[in-house]
C-alpha positions in Angstrom: -22.1 1.1 -7.1 -25.6 1.0 -5.6 -25.2 4.5 -4.1 -24.1 5.8 -7.5 -27.2 4.3 -9.2 -29.5 5.7 -6.5 -28.0 9.2 -7.0 -28.6 9.0 -10.7 -32.2 7.7 -10.8 -33.8 8.6 -7.5 -34.4 12.1 -6.5 -35.9 11.6 -3.0 -34.2 13.0 0.1 -34.1 9.5 1.6 -32.1 8.1 -1.3 -29.6 11.0 -1.2 -29.1 10.5 2.5 -28.6 6.8 1.9 -26.0 7.6 -0.8 -24.1 9.9 1.5 -24.1 7.3 4.3 -22.9 4.5 2.1 -20.1 6.7 0.5 -19.0 7.9 4.0 -18.7 4.3 5.2 -16.8 3.3 2.1 -14.4 6.3 2.6 -13.9 5.3 6.2 -13.0 1.7 5.3 -10.6 2.8 2.6 -9.0 5.4 4.8 -8.3 2.7 7.5 -6.8 0.4 4.9 -4.5 3.2 3.6 -3.4 4.0 7.2 -2.7 0.3 7.8 -0.3 0.0 4.9 1.4 3.3 5.5 3.1 3.0 8.8 4.5 6.1 10.6 7.6 4.5 12.0 9.4 1.2 12.0 12.7 -0.5 11.0 13.4 -1.8 7.5 16.0 -4.6 7.1 17.1 -5.4 3.6 18.9 -8.6 2.9 19.8 -10.0 -0.6 16.6 -12.1 -0.9 14.6 -11.0 2.1 12.7 -7.8 3.2 11.7 -7.3 6.8 9.7 -4.5 8.3 9.1 -4.2 12.0 6.9 -1.5 13.5 4.9 -1.2 16.7 1.8 -2.9 15.3 3.0 -4.4 12.0 5.7 -7.0 11.3 6.2 -8.1 7.7 8.7 -10.5 6.3 9.1 -11.7 2.7 10.4 -10.9 -0.8 9.8 -7.7 -2.8 7.6 -8.7 -5.8 7.5 -7.3 -9.3 4.1 -5.7 -8.4 6.0 -3.0 -6.5 5.8 0.5 -8.0 7.1 4.0 -7.6 4.6 6.9 -7.4 6.2 10.3 -6.9 8.1 10.3 -3.7 6.5 7.0 -2.5 7.5 3.4 -3.0 4.5 1.0 -3.0 6.0 -2.3 -2.0 4.2 -5.6 -2.6 5.8 -8.1 -0.2 5.3 -11.8 -0.9 5.2 -13.3 2.5 5.2 -16.9 3.7 1.5 -17.2 4.3 0.1 -14.1 2.7 1.0 -11.0 0.7 1.2 -7.4 2.1 1.3 -3.9 0.7 3.6 -1.3 2.3 3.9 2.3 1.4 7.3 4.0 2.2 7.5 7.8 1.8 10.8 9.5 0.9 10.0 12.1 3.6 9.8 9.4 6.3 13.3 8.0 5.8 16.8 9.4 5.3 18.1 9.8 1.8 20.5 6.9 1.9 18.0 4.4 3.2 15.4 5.6 0.5 18.1 5.1 -2.2 18.9 1.6 -1.0 15.2 0.6 -0.8 14.6 2.0 -4.3 17.6 0.0 -5.7 16.3 -3.2 -4.0 12.9 -2.6 -5.5 14.2 -1.9 -9.0 16.4 -5.0 -8.7 13.4 -7.2 -7.7 11.4 -5.8 -10.6 14.2 -6.3 -13.1 15.1 -9.8 -11.8 11.6 -11.0 -12.5 11.4 -9.4 -15.9 14.8 -10.8 -17.0 13.7 -14.4 -15.9 10.7 -14.3 -18.3 
């Protein structure tokens, strides 16, 4: 926000350079967070009340929460773990069609189950 304010009200070269550096650092941090929640490969294990994902550097276990969403060909899973919550992005291009359909059904079931209990 500070860099946006500086760009609007200051016209010196130093403030513009500062804005560019701050925005580049923010972009880098966000890009790393997106890469961390979008794994390239791993194994998904779906059980009736439990979701597990195991990759080379990431292991997640918990329940699919009602915050999970569908965006285009991606499923954004919000996993309620035992000690903390995780986001995980699964792309339809990264898994076979049958596995994607099962994951989508499990996500819809988790969302509908929470909505019905209210």
